[in-house]
C-alpha positions as CSV (number, residue, x, y, z in Angstrom):
1,M,-26.7,-3.1,-33.2
2,A,-23.8,-3.3,-35.5
3,L,-21.0,-0.9,-35.6
4,K,-20.6,1.8,-38.1
5,P,-17.7,1.0,-40.6
6,S,-16.1,4.4,-39.7
7,L,-16.1,3.2,-36.0
8,I,-14.5,-0.1,-37.0
9,K,-12.0,1.8,-39.0
10,K,-11.0,3.9,-35.9
11,L,-10.9,0.8,-33.9
12,R,-8.6,-1.2,-36.0
13,A,-6.1,1.9,-36.2
14,R,-6.1,2.4,-32.5
15,D,-6.2,-1.6,-31.7
16,P,-4.2,-3.3,-34.7
17,E,-3.7,-6.6,-32.4
18,C,-5.4,-8.1,-29.4
19,W,-4.9,-6.3,-26.1
20,H,-4.7,-9.8,-24.4
21,C,-2.3,-11.9,-26.8
22,G,-1.0,-9.9,-29.7
23,D,-3.2,-11.8,-32.3
24,T,-3.9,-9.6,-35.3
25,E,-7.2,-11.5,-36.1
26,V,-9.5,-9.3,-34.0
27,V,-13.2,-8.6,-33.1
28,P,-14.9,-5.8,-31.7
29,H,-15.6,-6.4,-27.8
30,H,-17.8,-4.0,-25.6
31,R,-16.3,-3.5,-22.4
32,V,-19.8,-2.8,-21.1
33,N,-22.5,-4.8,-22.7
34,R,-26.0,-4.1,-22.8
35,Q,-27.1,-7.3,-21.7
36,M,-25.3,-6.4,-18.5
37,G,-27.4,-3.3,-18.1
38,G,-25.2,-1.0,-20.4
39,S,-26.8,1.8,-22.0
40,K,-27.6,1.8,-25.8
41,S,-25.5,5.1,-26.0
42,R,-22.4,3.4,-25.1
43,E,-22.8,0.8,-28.0
44,S,-20.9,3.0,-30.6
45,D,-18.7,4.6,-27.8
46,I,-15.5,4.2,-28.9
47,T,-13.9,4.4,-25.2
48,N,-16.4,1.2,-24.5
49,V,-15.1,-0.9,-27.7
50,M,-11.8,-2.4,-28.0
51,M,-10.3,-4.9,-30.4
52,I,-9.6,-8.3,-29.1
53,C,-9.3,-11.9,-30.7
54,A,-12.3,-14.1,-30.9
55,S,-10.7,-16.6,-28.3
56,W,-10.1,-14.0,-25.6
57,N,-13.6,-12.6,-26.3
58,G,-15.3,-15.9,-26.1
59,L,-13.5,-16.7,-22.6
60,V,-14.4,-13.1,-21.4
61,E,-18.2,-13.8,-22.0
62,S,-18.3,-17.4,-20.9
63,D,-15.5,-18.3,-18.3
64,P,-15.8,-16.9,-14.8
65,S,-12.1,-16.9,-14.3
66,S,-11.4,-15.1,-17.4
67,A,-14.0,-12.6,-16.8
68,V,-12.2,-11.8,-13.3
69,R,-8.9,-11.3,-15.3
70,A,-10.6,-9.2,-17.9
71,R,-12.2,-7.0,-15.4
72,S,-8.8,-6.8,-13.5
73,A,-7.2,-5.5,-16.7
74,G,-10.3,-3.2,-17.7
75,H,-11.4,-5.1,-20.7
76,K,-14.7,-6.0,-19.0
77,L,-16.7,-3.5,-17.0
78,R,-19.5,-3.7,-14.8
79,P,-22.6,-1.3,-15.7
80,W,-21.7,1.3,-13.4
81,D,-18.1,1.5,-14.3
82,E,-17.0,4.4,-16.2
83,T,-15.3,3.8,-19.8
84,S,-12.5,6.1,-18.6
85,T,-11.3,3.0,-16.7
86,P,-7.6,2.4,-17.6
87,V,-7.2,-0.9,-19.9
88,F,-4.0,-3.1,-19.6
89,H,-2.5,-4.1,-22.7
90,F,-0.6,-7.5,-22.1
91,G,1.6,-7.5,-24.8
92,E,2.9,-4.0,-24.0
93,Q,2.8,-4.5,-20.2
94,K,1.2,-0.9,-20.1
95,W,-2.0,0.7,-19.0
96,Y,-3.9,3.0,-21.2
97,V,-7.0,5.2,-21.1
98,L,-9.1,5.0,-24.4
99,N,-9.8,8.4,-25.6
100,P,-13.2,9.6,-27.2
101,D,-11.3,10.8,-30.5
102,G,-10.2,7.3,-31.0
103,T,-6.7,7.4,-29.7
104,R,-5.2,5.8,-26.5
105,S,-2.8,7.4,-23.8
106,P,-0.5,5.7,-21.6
107,V,-1.5,6.2,-17.9
108,E,1.5,7.2,-15.6
109,G,2.1,5.8,-12.5
110,M,0.4,2.2,-13.1
111,G,3.3,0.4,-14.7
112,D,3.9,-1.7,-11.7
113,D,0.3,-2.3,-11.2
114,I,0.0,-5.3,-13.5
115,P,-3.1,-7.5,-13.4
116,F,-2.7,-11.2,-12.3
């Protein structure tokens, strides 16, 4: 299922660069994939989608050690995880919660808890 243009517009506003490397050439990434048992309803849930570079997206989906790192940063979730799980922005060195309105909010008290 392709993402609606209105959702892509909100994603690009919230995520102008890759959460991993800061590259501005980004693609949508589902934190919980349907192939992993994720619900169809999560496909267009803006808290389940983030913009990352194609390189990181490929590594997250194909390289086990990158997948572990992505899970520790909230970039990749297991089917039973909630999309309210915080996400780490490597460039900013900050944790955020992705909000249903298409914004992100910093998470207080997790600043020292940097994955890897």
